[in-house]
C-alpha positions as CSV (number, residue, x, y, z in Angstrom):
1,X,61.8,4.2,-41.0
2,X,61.7,2.5,-37.8
3,X,59.3,3.1,-34.6
4,X,62.0,4.5,-32.8
5,X,63.5,6.6,-36.2
6,X,59.9,8.3,-36.7
7,X,59.4,9.5,-33.0
8,X,62.7,10.8,-32.6
9,X,62.0,12.5,-36.2
10,X,58.3,14.0,-34.6
11,X,60.2,15.4,-32.1
12,X,62.9,17.4,-33.3
13,X,60.0,19.1,-35.9
14,X,57.4,19.3,-33.1
15,X,59.0,22.5,-32.1
16,X,58.9,24.4,-35.2
17,X,55.5,22.7,-36.4
18,X,53.8,24.4,-33.0
19,X,55.3,27.3,-33.5
20,X,54.1,27.8,-37.7
21,X,50.9,29.3,-39.5
22,X,48.9,27.2,-41.1
23,X,50.1,26.7,-44.7
24,X,53.6,26.1,-43.9
25,X,52.0,23.6,-40.3
26,X,50.3,21.2,-43.6
27,X,54.0,21.8,-46.0
28,X,55.7,20.8,-43.0
29,X,52.7,17.7,-42.1
30,X,52.8,16.6,-45.7
31,X,56.9,16.2,-46.2
32,X,56.7,14.3,-42.3
33,X,54.1,11.5,-44.0
34,X,55.9,11.3,-47.0
35,X,59.4,10.7,-45.6
36,X,58.0,8.3,-43.1
37,X,55.0,6.6,-44.1
38,X,52.3,7.2,-41.9
39,X,49.0,7.7,-42.3
40,X,47.7,11.1,-42.7
41,X,45.8,11.5,-39.2
42,X,48.6,9.4,-37.0
43,X,50.9,11.7,-38.2
44,X,49.0,14.7,-37.1
45,X,48.1,12.9,-33.1
46,X,52.1,12.4,-33.0
47,X,53.1,15.7,-33.8
48,X,50.0,17.3,-31.4
49,X,51.6,15.1,-29.0
50,X,53.1,16.9,-26.1
51,X,56.9,16.5,-26.0
52,X,58.9,12.7,-24.0
53,X,62.1,14.7,-23.1
54,X,64.0,13.3,-20.3
55,X,62.3,16.7,-18.2
56,X,58.9,15.2,-18.1
57,X,57.8,13.1,-14.5
58,X,58.0,9.6,-14.1
59,X,54.8,8.1,-13.9
60,X,54.0,6.4,-11.4
61,X,55.1,5.4,-7.2
62,X,58.7,6.7,-6.7
63,X,61.1,4.0,-7.3
64,X,62.1,2.4,-3.8
65,X,65.0,0.1,-4.1
66,X,68.5,1.0,-5.3
67,X,70.8,-0.6,-8.1
68,X,73.0,-1.8,-5.6
69,X,70.3,-3.1,-3.6
70,X,69.2,-5.2,-6.2
71,X,72.9,-6.7,-7.9
72,X,73.4,-7.3,-3.8
73,X,69.9,-9.4,-3.7
74,X,71.4,-10.9,-7.1
75,X,74.3,-11.9,-5.4
76,X,72.4,-13.5,-2.5
77,X,70.1,-15.1,-4.2
78,X,72.9,-16.9,-6.7
79,X,75.1,-18.0,-3.0
80,X,71.9,-20.0,-1.6
81,X,71.4,-22.0,-5.6
82,X,68.9,-19.8,-6.4
83,X,66.1,-20.2,-3.1
84,X,62.8,-19.8,-3.1
85,X,62.0,-16.2,-1.8
86,X,59.5,-17.4,0.6
87,X,62.5,-19.5,1.8
88,X,64.7,-17.0,1.3
89,X,63.8,-14.1,3.4
90,X,64.3,-15.2,6.7
91,X,67.6,-15.9,6.8
92,X,68.7,-12.8,4.3
93,X,70.3,-11.0,6.8
94,X,72.7,-13.7,8.4
95,X,73.2,-14.7,4.9
96,X,74.1,-10.9,3.9
97,X,76.5,-11.0,6.8
98,X,78.3,-14.4,6.0
99,X,79.0,-12.9,2.5
100,X,79.8,-9.2,3.6
101,X,82.4,-11.3,6.2
102,X,84.5,-13.6,3.4
103,X,84.5,-10.0,0.9
104,X,81.6,-11.7,-1.3
105,X,79.6,-8.5,-0.9
106,X,80.7,-5.0,-0.5
107,X,78.0,-2.5,0.0
108,X,76.4,1.2,2.7
109,X,74.0,0.5,5.4
110,X,71.8,1.8,3.9
111,X,71.8,-0.9,0.7
112,X,71.6,-3.2,3.3
113,X,68.9,-2.0,5.6
114,X,66.5,-1.8,2.2
115,X,68.1,-5.7,1.5
116,X,67.2,-6.7,4.7
117,X,63.9,-4.9,4.7
118,X,62.7,-6.7,1.7
119,X,59.8,-9.1,1.2
120,X,59.0,-12.4,-0.5
121,X,57.2,-10.7,-3.3
122,X,59.5,-7.9,-3.3
123,X,62.6,-10.3,-3.7
124,X,60.3,-12.3,-6.4
125,X,60.0,-9.0,-8.7
126,X,63.0,-7.9,-8.4
127,X,64.5,-11.9,-9.4
128,X,62.3,-12.6,-12.7
129,X,64.5,-11.7,-14.9
130,X,67.6,-13.5,-13.2
131,X,64.9,-16.2,-12.9
132,X,64.0,-16.4,-16.7
133,X,67.6,-16.4,-18.3
134,X,70.0,-18.1,-15.5
135,X,68.0,-19.6,-13.4
136,X,68.9,-23.4,-14.3
137,X,65.3,-26.4,-13.6
138,X,65.5,-29.8,-12.4
139,X,63.8,-33.1,-13.6
140,X,60.7,-33.6,-12.0
141,X,59.6,-37.2,-11.8
142,X,57.3,-36.4,-9.1
143,X,53.3,-37.6,-10.5
144,X,50.3,-37.5,-8.4
145,X,48.5,-39.6,-6.4
146,X,45.1,-38.8,-6.2
147,X,43.4,-41.8,-4.3
148,X,44.0,-40.3,-0.4
149,X,43.8,-36.8,-1.2
150,X,40.8,-35.6,1.0
151,X,42.0,-38.0,3.5
152,X,45.6,-35.9,4.0
153,X,45.4,-32.7,5.4
154,X,47.3,-30.3,3.1
155,X,49.4,-27.1,4.1
156,X,51.9,-24.3,3.0
157,X,54.6,-23.3,3.5
158,X,52.9,-20.3,5.8
159,X,51.5,-23.0,8.0
160,X,54.6,-24.5,9.3
161,X,55.0,-23.1,13.5
162,X,56.2,-26.2,15.3
163,X,58.3,-25.2,18.3
164,X,59.5,-28.5,18.6
165,X,61.4,-31.4,17.7
166,X,60.1,-34.5,15.7
167,X,58.2,-32.3,12.3
168,X,60.2,-33.4,8.8
169,X,60.0,-32.6,5.4
170,X,60.1,-35.3,3.2
171,X,61.4,-35.1,-0.7
172,X,62.6,-37.9,-3.0
173,X,65.8,-36.8,-4.7
174,X,66.3,-38.4,-8.2
175,X,69.7,-39.4,-9.4
176,X,68.9,-39.8,-13.1
177,X,71.5,-37.4,-15.1
178,X,69.6,-35.5,-17.5
179,X,67.2,-38.1,-18.1
180,X,64.6,-39.6,-16.2
181,X,63.9,-42.6,-18.4
182,X,64.5,-45.8,-17.2
183,X,65.8,-46.6,-13.9
184,X,67.9,-44.3,-11.3
185,X,68.8,-44.6,-7.7
186,X,67.3,-42.2,-5.7
187,X,67.8,-40.2,-1.9
188,X,65.1,-40.1,0.7
189,X,66.0,-36.5,1.8
190,X,63.8,-35.9,5.6
191,X,64.5,-32.5,7.3
192,X,63.3,-31.4,10.8
193,X,61.4,-28.2,10.1
194,X,62.8,-26.7,14.1
195,X,66.0,-27.8,13.9
196,X,67.6,-28.6,11.1
197,X,68.0,-31.7,11.5
198,X,68.8,-34.0,8.4
199,X,68.6,-37.0,7.2
200,X,69.4,-38.5,3.9
201,X,68.2,-42.6,3.2
202,X,69.1,-44.5,0.2
203,X,66.1,-45.8,-1.9
204,X,66.4,-48.5,-4.7
205,X,64.2,-46.8,-7.0
206,X,61.4,-45.0,-6.5
207,X,58.5,-47.7,-5.1
208,X,56.2,-47.1,-2.9
209,X,57.2,-50.5,-0.2
210,X,60.9,-49.1,-0.7
211,X,60.2,-45.5,0.1
212,X,57.9,-46.7,3.3
213,X,60.8,-49.2,4.2
214,X,63.8,-45.6,3.9
215,X,60.7,-43.4,6.5
216,X,60.8,-46.3,8.5
217,X,65.2,-46.4,8.3
218,X,64.5,-42.2,9.1
219,X,62.4,-43.6,11.9
220,X,64.8,-45.4,14.1
221,X,67.8,-42.9,12.9
222,X,66.4,-39.8,13.9
223,X,67.8,-38.4,17.5
224,X,64.1,-37.4,18.3
225,X,60.3,-38.7,17.9
226,X,58.9,-38.4,14.8
227,X,56.0,-36.4,15.1
228,X,54.8,-35.5,11.4
229,X,55.9,-35.8,8.1
230,X,55.3,-33.7,5.0
231,X,56.0,-34.9,1.3
232,X,55.1,-33.8,-2.2
233,X,51.6,-35.5,-3.3
234,X,54.1,-37.8,-5.8
235,X,52.3,-41.8,-5.6
236,X,55.4,-43.1,-3.7
237,X,54.4,-40.9,-0.7
238,X,50.4,-40.3,-1.0
239,X,49.4,-44.6,-1.0
240,X,47.7,-46.0,1.7
241,X,50.7,-48.1,3.0
242,X,52.1,-45.2,3.8
243,X,48.9,-43.8,4.9
244,X,48.5,-46.5,7.6
245,X,51.6,-46.5,8.7
246,X,51.3,-42.2,9.2
């Protein structure tokens, strides 16, 4: 018998077992052990356990977010190309409004309010199952550069507090298809944090000198002075040449 069948069997006979006299209890226990193959002590514990019927109360905190809000969150997350929660949460109200306008989402005002008040940690907690089974994972071609890790200041998403143009976030996009083997072209993608201005520059490979030259071209093409450059910790960015240039 499966564990589920054993539990169902115990639920069915538990009421009669409680009401029975000692001799009848012994006979019922013998039958239960013979049928399920359980150890006698384990059978006694299971039959003496309190009923887990639907009338029992659910343990833990009451569920705050309804299934409608969770389903709407999944639609918005997929529409943003599976954006991380910290970047999705700030413009979730605007995204929800756009999706409603074009008929991609239909919800009540209460559901919309629930969706728009979710914190990044709540979004992560509600999306984990879809991240595991449905989210695509891109290839990473970043190899950490460690020689200058103590010379270049680090900051996280929460440290972005610039309110004027000129502070850029940079990343190298690899055009390698399904494999990172061999030679492939790349694009230096830079975005101004304050304005959202994007400046992509093609790069022949990902060598330090070529990436440094692409940063120089981005700086010349920007409509504002470059005041700061934030990148990942790849050696194409973390090197002496770009460090001294910046």
